[in-house]
C-alpha angles and dihedrals in degrees: 000000000000110000121191112185127192092324118188135174129191116175123220090256089061097255108150101214102167137015133188095338110176124176139150118206119193125224110282093008121139114215122185120205118204135173143116127293114293098027094115101252097137091038089057092054092047090053093049090047090053093240091124133020120243120241089225140354129041144253124219131186117193088348093304118115117241112220101150139015109311129200089229091064127065130179132206116198132207089257114054094237093199126165107256093200092060129071122247091260093048091049091054093044094048093105094044099070090118090065126079118260095257094053092045092052093047093052093046093049092047094052093044088055091049093052093046097252103111109158094023096100095101096048126105121243091244089063093061130090119235092261093048091049091052090050088055090050090052091048091051090050094052104033092081088056095232122198089227128029118193117202118192105196091306095174103038096100094052132091118260098259094047090046092053091047092052092047087058091049090050091051090051093047091049090052091053098043103030094213121167107247135202109193122191111201143153091207112095091190090054091049092050092046097051110025138079090205134017120214112204113203133195125208141238092068107010114242140146114281100174142352114218120192116216106220098200130111119256123251091058113183098225097186093049093046093050092045090053091047091053091047091051090049091053091050091050091048091050090055094055 
């Protein structure tokens, strides 16, 4: 279980980014965090990832306090942040250097197949489209099989079709790996499609305004649901 207790963050310039944020996230749960600019969403993920220290409060994973980057926690940013001097396969395998070569290759090939990029392992990052690069970033985040995956608006810079496709891939990868996920997004539809709970935040300073449960079964077929929604909309429009 991921336990966030009374977390607060005040930056050296006096900006009060987060105040008294408390949340428990169960193993394998997907929690979406939404809210306007300045409500501390990205700050929260950086604190959980150990990239910055909190001003107050604490974060525990499996009962152990997190005070620095931890191998059980991975983060995927809005920009892919891949290493241009490494191939696609080497980017994905970057966090697997403790494994033998055969195991690394097997994991990389399996995740490339799952994200629809079989045969791309030898390519350079500059040869990828934006959507393909973000798939590689997702693969790198999940290939280590982290206990917690943090996603900071990973699809917001992509076009609608690519975004929907990657949401489906993320849902499939979650089903296979069972990682706990914290997803920061501005897209309410995305939050409802992917999450078990939605945390609504308010700004200045950032804190929880409301917790909304999503009472839908997991393994949601996003493309099918949206296709049916659009079909229903067309039928309603034809009746008017």
